[in-house]
C-alpha positions as CSV (number, residue, x, y, z in Angstrom):
1,X,-90.1,-88.0,-105.9
2,X,-88.8,-91.4,-105.0
3,X,-87.2,-91.8,-101.5
4,X,-84.1,-93.7,-100.7
5,X,-84.5,-97.2,-99.2
6,X,-84.0,-97.4,-95.5
7,X,-80.3,-98.1,-94.6
8,X,-78.6,-99.0,-91.4
9,X,-74.8,-98.5,-91.3
10,X,-72.6,-100.1,-88.6
11,X,-69.1,-98.5,-88.6
12,X,-66.0,-98.3,-86.4
13,X,-62.5,-99.4,-86.2
14,X,-61.3,-102.9,-86.9
15,X,-62.0,-105.5,-84.2
16,X,-64.6,-103.3,-82.5
17,X,-67.3,-105.9,-83.0
18,X,-69.1,-104.4,-86.0
19,X,-69.6,-107.7,-87.9
20,X,-71.0,-109.5,-84.9
21,X,-73.4,-106.7,-84.2
22,X,-74.5,-106.5,-87.8
23,X,-75.2,-110.2,-87.9
24,X,-77.2,-110.0,-84.7
25,X,-79.2,-107.0,-86.0
26,X,-79.8,-108.7,-89.3
27,X,-81.3,-111.7,-87.5
28,X,-83.4,-109.4,-85.3
29,X,-84.7,-107.1,-88.0
30,X,-85.0,-109.4,-91.0
31,X,-82.0,-107.9,-92.7
32,X,-79.2,-108.6,-95.1
33,X,-75.6,-107.4,-94.9
34,X,-73.7,-105.2,-97.3
35,X,-69.9,-105.4,-96.6
36,X,-68.1,-102.0,-96.9
37,X,-64.6,-103.4,-96.7
38,X,-61.9,-102.8,-99.3
39,X,-60.3,-106.2,-98.5
40,X,-63.1,-108.7,-98.1
41,X,-64.1,-107.7,-101.6
42,X,-61.2,-109.9,-102.8
43,X,-61.6,-113.6,-103.6
44,X,-59.5,-116.1,-101.6
45,X,-58.4,-113.5,-99.0
46,X,-60.5,-115.1,-96.2
47,X,-58.3,-115.6,-93.2
48,X,-56.3,-112.4,-93.3
49,X,-59.4,-110.3,-93.8
50,X,-61.4,-112.1,-91.1
51,X,-64.1,-112.6,-93.7
52,X,-67.5,-113.8,-92.4
53,X,-67.6,-117.5,-92.0
54,X,-69.5,-119.9,-94.3
55,X,-71.9,-120.5,-91.4
56,X,-72.6,-116.8,-90.9
57,X,-73.1,-116.4,-94.7
58,X,-75.6,-119.3,-94.7
59,X,-77.4,-117.7,-91.7
60,X,-77.6,-114.2,-93.2
61,X,-77.0,-113.2,-96.8
62,X,-73.9,-111.1,-97.3
63,X,-73.3,-108.8,-100.3
64,X,-70.0,-107.6,-101.9
65,X,-67.8,-110.4,-100.7
66,X,-65.5,-112.0,-103.3
67,X,-66.4,-109.6,-106.1
68,X,-62.8,-109.2,-107.4
69,X,-59.7,-111.3,-107.9
70,X,-56.6,-110.2,-105.9
71,X,-54.8,-109.2,-109.0
72,X,-57.6,-106.8,-110.0
73,X,-58.0,-103.2,-108.8
74,X,-61.2,-102.7,-106.9
75,X,-62.0,-99.1,-106.0
76,X,-64.5,-97.0,-104.2
77,X,-66.4,-96.0,-107.3
78,X,-67.0,-99.7,-108.2
79,X,-68.0,-100.4,-104.6
80,X,-70.5,-97.6,-104.6
81,X,-72.2,-98.9,-107.8
82,X,-72.4,-102.5,-106.4
83,X,-73.5,-101.4,-102.9
84,X,-76.3,-99.2,-104.2
85,X,-77.5,-102.1,-106.4
86,X,-77.4,-104.4,-103.4
87,X,-79.3,-102.0,-101.1
88,X,-82.0,-101.5,-103.7
89,X,-82.3,-105.3,-104.2
90,X,-82.5,-106.0,-100.5
91,X,-85.1,-103.4,-100.0
92,X,-87.3,-104.5,-102.9
93,X,-87.4,-108.0,-101.3
94,X,-88.8,-106.3,-98.1
95,X,-85.6,-106.9,-96.1
96,X,-83.5,-104.4,-94.2
97,X,-80.2,-103.4,-95.8
98,X,-77.4,-103.2,-93.1
99,X,-74.1,-101.9,-94.3
100,X,-71.1,-102.8,-92.1
101,X,-67.5,-101.9,-92.5
102,X,-64.5,-99.9,-91.6
103,X,-63.3,-98.6,-95.0
104,X,-64.2,-95.0,-94.4
105,X,-64.3,-93.8,-97.9
106,X,-66.4,-96.8,-99.0
107,X,-68.9,-96.1,-96.2
108,X,-69.0,-92.3,-96.9
109,X,-69.5,-92.9,-100.6
110,X,-72.9,-94.3,-99.7
111,X,-73.8,-92.2,-96.7
112,X,-73.1,-88.9,-98.5
113,X,-73.6,-89.9,-102.1
114,X,-70.0,-89.1,-103.3
115,X,-69.7,-88.6,-107.0
116,X,-66.7,-89.8,-109.0
117,X,-65.1,-88.6,-112.2
118,X,-64.6,-91.0,-115.1
119,X,-62.4,-93.9,-114.2
120,X,-60.3,-93.3,-117.3
121,X,-59.6,-89.7,-116.4
122,X,-55.9,-88.8,-115.9
123,X,-54.8,-89.4,-112.3
124,X,-54.9,-86.2,-110.2
125,X,-52.4,-86.3,-107.3
126,X,-54.5,-84.0,-105.3
127,X,-57.6,-86.1,-105.8
128,X,-56.4,-89.6,-106.8
129,X,-59.8,-91.2,-106.0
130,X,-61.4,-89.1,-108.7
131,X,-64.0,-87.5,-106.3
132,X,-65.9,-84.8,-108.1
133,X,-65.3,-81.3,-107.0
134,X,-66.9,-80.4,-103.7
135,X,-67.3,-84.1,-102.6
136,X,-63.9,-84.6,-101.0
137,X,-64.8,-83.5,-97.5
138,X,-68.5,-82.9,-97.6
139,X,-70.1,-85.0,-94.8
140,X,-72.9,-82.7,-94.0
141,X,-75.8,-84.0,-96.1
142,X,-76.5,-87.5,-94.8
143,X,-78.3,-89.9,-97.1
144,X,-82.1,-89.8,-96.3
145,X,-83.7,-92.7,-94.4
146,X,-80.3,-93.7,-92.9
147,X,-79.2,-94.5,-89.4
148,X,-75.4,-94.7,-88.8
149,X,-74.2,-96.5,-85.6
150,X,-70.6,-96.5,-84.5
151,X,-69.0,-98.8,-81.9
152,X,-66.3,-97.6,-79.5
153,X,-64.2,-99.8,-77.3
154,X,-61.3,-99.0,-74.9
155,X,-57.9,-98.9,-76.5
156,X,-56.4,-101.6,-74.3
157,X,-59.3,-103.9,-75.1
158,X,-58.8,-103.2,-78.8
159,X,-55.1,-104.2,-78.5
160,X,-56.0,-107.4,-76.8
161,X,-58.6,-108.2,-79.4
162,X,-56.2,-107.5,-82.3
163,X,-53.4,-109.7,-80.7
164,X,-55.9,-112.5,-80.1
165,X,-57.2,-112.2,-83.7
166,X,-53.7,-112.4,-85.2
167,X,-52.9,-115.5,-83.2
168,X,-56.1,-117.1,-84.4
169,X,-55.4,-116.1,-88.0
170,X,-52.0,-117.8,-87.9
171,X,-53.5,-120.9,-86.3
172,X,-56.2,-121.0,-89.0
173,X,-53.7,-121.0,-91.8
174,X,-52.9,-117.4,-92.7
175,X,-49.4,-118.2,-93.8
176,X,-50.5,-120.9,-96.1
177,X,-53.3,-118.7,-97.5
178,X,-50.8,-115.9,-98.2
179,X,-48.2,-118.3,-99.8
180,X,-50.9,-119.7,-102.2
181,X,-52.1,-116.3,-103.2
182,X,-48.6,-114.9,-103.7
183,X,-47.7,-117.9,-105.9
184,X,-50.9,-117.5,-108.0
185,X,-51.1,-113.7,-108.3
186,X,-47.6,-112.4,-107.4
187,X,-46.6,-110.1,-104.5
188,X,-47.5,-107.1,-106.5
189,X,-51.2,-108.0,-106.8
190,X,-53.4,-105.1,-105.4
191,X,-55.1,-107.4,-102.9
192,X,-51.8,-108.5,-101.4
193,X,-50.9,-105.0,-100.4
194,X,-53.3,-105.3,-97.5
195,X,-52.4,-105.6,-93.8
196,X,-52.0,-109.2,-92.8
197,X,-50.6,-110.1,-96.2
198,X,-47.7,-107.8,-96.9
199,X,-46.1,-108.5,-93.6
200,X,-45.9,-112.2,-94.4
201,X,-43.6,-111.8,-97.4
202,X,-40.4,-111.5,-95.3
203,X,-41.3,-114.5,-93.2
204,X,-42.1,-116.6,-96.2
205,X,-38.8,-115.6,-97.8
206,X,-37.0,-116.7,-94.7
207,X,-35.9,-113.1,-93.8
208,X,-38.0,-112.7,-90.6
209,X,-39.2,-114.7,-87.6
210,X,-42.8,-115.6,-87.1
211,X,-43.1,-113.7,-83.9
212,X,-41.8,-110.5,-85.5
213,X,-44.2,-111.0,-88.4
214,X,-47.2,-111.3,-86.0
215,X,-46.1,-108.2,-84.1
216,X,-45.9,-106.3,-87.3
217,X,-49.4,-107.3,-88.2
218,X,-50.6,-106.2,-84.8
219,X,-48.9,-102.8,-84.9
220,X,-50.0,-102.1,-88.5
221,X,-53.6,-103.1,-87.6
222,X,-53.6,-100.8,-84.6
223,X,-52.2,-97.9,-86.7
224,X,-55.0,-98.6,-89.2
225,X,-57.6,-98.5,-86.4
226,X,-56.3,-95.1,-85.3
227,X,-56.8,-93.8,-88.8
228,X,-60.3,-95.3,-88.9
229,X,-61.2,-93.5,-85.6
230,X,-60.0,-90.2,-86.9
231,X,-62.0,-90.7,-90.1
232,X,-65.3,-91.6,-88.5
233,X,-65.1,-89.1,-85.7
234,X,-65.4,-86.4,-88.4
235,X,-68.9,-87.7,-89.2
236,X,-71.3,-85.9,-86.9
237,X,-74.2,-88.1,-88.0
238,X,-72.9,-91.3,-86.3
239,X,-74.6,-92.4,-83.1
240,X,-71.7,-93.8,-81.0
241,X,-72.3,-96.7,-78.7
242,X,-70.0,-98.2,-76.1
243,X,-72.5,-101.0,-75.5
244,X,-73.6,-102.9,-78.6
245,X,-76.8,-104.1,-76.9
246,X,-78.1,-100.5,-77.1
247,X,-78.3,-100.8,-80.9
248,X,-81.6,-102.7,-80.9
249,X,-83.4,-99.9,-79.0
250,X,-81.8,-97.3,-81.2
251,X,-82.9,-99.1,-84.4
252,X,-86.4,-99.8,-83.1
253,X,-86.9,-96.1,-82.5
254,X,-85.5,-95.2,-85.9
255,X,-87.6,-97.8,-87.8
256,X,-90.8,-96.8,-86.0
257,X,-90.6,-93.1,-87.0
């Protein structure tokens, strides 16, 4: 019976340092990164999603970035298919797959092999993601050959990081990015329903000041981070770290088993 390829998963709330840790571990362990993020999957949404830089992508190969246009729907079932293909490909080339992201359902679809009903099935309001019966809350049978690492940071530090991130996003051209995307795809595009994009509409329409817009992005990001914490805390298979430097030792022990 074939065994699953080895997989490392780095999870946690937004701005916790997941991407930086994944990049460091990929360099240390000859890995490639699979992005488990419902927003970085969209093309052209670079600044508002804090997508890995061009330099980082040249340094380490990243998978599942820019796989859908902002006016296309991209869902967890599509993610799971593409992610498993990437994990298999990375492993076949004798590299280590490292999945990183904060989209909880995306992550769990891989960690616990969630199954999905046909995408053309009628929408079920009790199960709008079309998870097959029994898979909605089952986080007990972790994927074999898998190590899940979670990062935890103090809440005040998280707030400071988010506030700094939003300032940098605006300085880097967030408003221009949003305006261009809205003009091309329309405000109703699925991608533009994301945090960091939807808040900009009132400002660009002249109905809101910039400072208020930035504060909205901060607050919505922190609320999202809280939901992420709640989601991942239910997963008893995650090894939680407060110090990212501990991850190398943890991975070394796991890989040497």
